[in-house]
C-alpha positions in Angstrom: 3.4 1.0 -27.8 1.7 -1.2 -25.2 1.9 1.5 -22.5 0.2 4.2 -24.5 -1.7 2.2 -27.2 0.4 3.5 -30.1 -0.5 2.0 -33.4 3.0 2.1 -34.9 3.9 2.4 -38.5 2.7 0.1 -41.3 5.0 -2.7 -42.6 4.8 -1.5 -46.2 4.9 1.7 -48.2 8.6 2.3 -47.8 8.9 2.3 -44.0 12.3 1.0 -42.9 12.9 0.0 -39.2 10.2 2.4 -38.0 7.5 -0.1 -37.0 7.6 0.5 -33.2 8.5 4.2 -33.1 5.9 6.7 -31.9 6.2 9.1 -34.8 6.8 12.8 -34.4 7.3 13.9 -30.8 7.2 17.7 -31.4 7.4 20.6 -33.8 10.4 22.0 -35.6 12.1 25.3 -35.0 9.2 26.7 -33.0 9.0 25.8 -30.1 12.4 24.0 -30.5 11.6 21.6 -27.6 9.4 18.7 -26.7 6.5 19.7 -24.5 5.9 18.2 -21.0 3.6 15.2 -20.9 4.7 13.7 -24.2 4.0 10.0 -24.0 7.2 8.1 -24.2 8.7 4.8 -23.1 8.9 4.0 -19.4 8.1 1.6 -16.7 4.7 -0.1 -16.4 3.1 -1.7 -13.4 3.1 -1.1 -9.7 -0.5 0.1 -9.6 -2.6 -0.4 -6.5 -5.3 -2.9 -7.2 -8.3 -3.6 -4.9 -10.5 -6.7 -5.2 -13.7 -6.6 -3.2 -15.7 -9.4 -1.5 -13.2 -12.3 -1.7 -14.0 -15.1 0.7 -11.4 -16.3 3.2 -11.7 -20.1 3.0 -9.4 -21.1 5.8 -6.4 -20.0 7.9 -3.3 -22.1 8.6 -1.4 -20.3 11.4 1.4 -22.9 11.6 2.4 -22.4 7.9 1.4 -18.8 7.8 -1.2 -19.3 5.0 -4.5 -17.6 4.3 -6.6 -19.5 1.7 -8.7 -17.1 -0.4 -11.4 -18.1 -2.8 -10.8 -16.3 -6.1 -8.0 -14.4 -7.8 -5.6 -12.3 -5.8 -3.7 -9.6 -7.7 0.0 -9.3 -7.7 3.1 -11.4 -8.3 4.2 -14.4 -6.2 5.9 -13.4 -3.0 4.4 -9.9 -2.9 2.7 -8.4 0.1 -1.1 -8.5 0.1 -3.2 -6.3 2.5 -6.4 -8.1 3.7 -9.2 -6.4 5.5 -12.9 -6.6 6.3 -15.2 -5.8 3.5 -16.3 -2.1 3.3 -19.1 -2.8 0.8 -21.4 -5.8 1.5 -22.8 -8.1 -1.2 
């Protein structure tokens, strides 16, 4: 639901344990299959994110730290690629 922005099924009008289901995923006897590209459950995340024009505040070579002003995308302990700005302010 979160991945594809599905609305879900209402809580009333006789629906029973169907609130988080996507609904119909295909036709009946013709074509007797589910077409490619049908939006279904799966993994989320892992996208490449680029943040421009963050300021490097200081560098601590002994501890291996790079202090950046602003938000850095990604989880803790992940690899972050830092380079010079392509677009100036």
